[in-house]
C-alpha positions as CSV (number, residue, x, y, z in Angstrom):
1,M,66.7,75.6,157.8
2,A,62.6,75.4,157.7
3,V,63.7,79.0,156.1
4,D,66.2,77.5,153.3
5,H,63.9,74.5,153.2
6,G,60.5,75.4,153.1
7,R,60.2,76.2,149.6
8,Q,60.6,72.8,148.9
9,A,57.8,71.6,151.3
10,I,60.3,70.1,153.9
11,R,59.6,71.0,157.3
12,V,62.0,71.2,159.9
13,N,61.7,71.2,163.1
14,C,63.6,70.4,166.7
15,F,63.2,68.4,169.9
16,A,64.2,69.7,173.1
17,P,63.6,66.6,175.6
18,S,64.3,66.4,179.2
19,P,66.1,62.7,180.9
20,V,63.9,60.5,181.0
21,Y,63.1,56.9,182.3
22,T,64.5,53.5,180.2
23,P,65.7,50.6,181.0
24,M,69.3,51.5,180.6
25,V,68.6,54.0,183.0
26,Y,66.9,51.7,185.6
27,S,69.8,48.9,184.5
28,A,72.8,51.6,185.2
29,G,71.5,51.5,188.9
30,M,69.5,54.5,189.2
31,S,68.3,55.3,192.9
32,P,64.8,55.6,193.8
33,E,65.2,59.0,195.6
34,A,67.1,60.3,191.7
35,R,63.7,59.0,190.1
36,E,61.9,61.0,192.3
37,R,63.6,64.0,192.0
38,R,63.3,63.8,188.7
39,Q,59.5,63.2,188.8
40,Q,58.9,66.2,191.4
41,A,60.7,68.5,188.8
42,S,58.2,67.7,186.2
43,L,55.0,70.2,186.5
44,L,53.0,67.2,186.1
45,W,54.7,65.1,188.8
46,I,55.4,62.0,186.5
47,E,58.3,61.0,184.7
48,G,58.5,60.8,181.2
49,T,59.6,58.1,179.3
50,G,61.2,56.9,175.6
51,W,57.6,56.7,174.2
52,D,56.5,60.0,175.4
53,I,59.5,61.5,173.4
54,G,59.1,59.4,170.5
55,L,55.1,60.0,170.3
56,A,55.9,63.1,170.2
57,V,58.4,62.7,167.0
58,R,55.6,60.8,165.8
59,F,53.1,63.2,165.9
60,L,55.6,65.9,164.2
61,L,56.2,63.4,161.6
62,S,52.2,63.2,160.6
63,D,49.9,64.8,158.5
64,E,48.3,66.6,161.8
65,A,51.4,68.3,161.9
66,R,51.7,69.4,158.2
67,Y,51.4,73.4,158.9
68,I,53.9,73.3,161.5
69,T,57.6,74.1,160.5
70,G,60.5,76.0,162.4
71,Q,60.0,75.2,165.6
72,T,61.4,73.6,169.0
73,L,59.3,71.4,170.9
74,V,59.8,71.4,174.5
75,V,59.1,67.2,176.2
76,D,59.5,67.5,179.6
77,G,56.5,67.9,181.7
78,G,56.8,71.3,181.7
79,A,60.5,70.9,183.8
80,T,61.7,74.6,182.4
81,L,58.7,76.4,182.3
82,A,58.9,75.7,187.0
83,G,58.8,78.8,189.2
84,P,57.5,79.8,192.1
85,S,53.4,78.8,192.6
86,R,50.7,80.0,191.8
87,S,48.1,78.8,193.6
88,P,47.9,77.8,197.4
89,D,47.2,74.0,196.8
90,S,49.4,73.4,194.1
91,R,52.2,70.6,195.2
């Protein structure tokens, strides 16, 4: 789509978010253990929120992202990059 619509000055990007904490998730009874597993899956050791996703969307909609098109922005705290530790002092 980015290729097809670039000449019309239409930018096309995609978001790939991880599961994030929302009040709806919390009200459904997510256990503290499940939330802890989410935090540990992130390389940043934090649990994402809907705000994290929304702010990434806002960035791509802004003039600061005017030269970005045809991209997938993964918003997951690095969870999809997780692999063996590279340093002895890492968590």
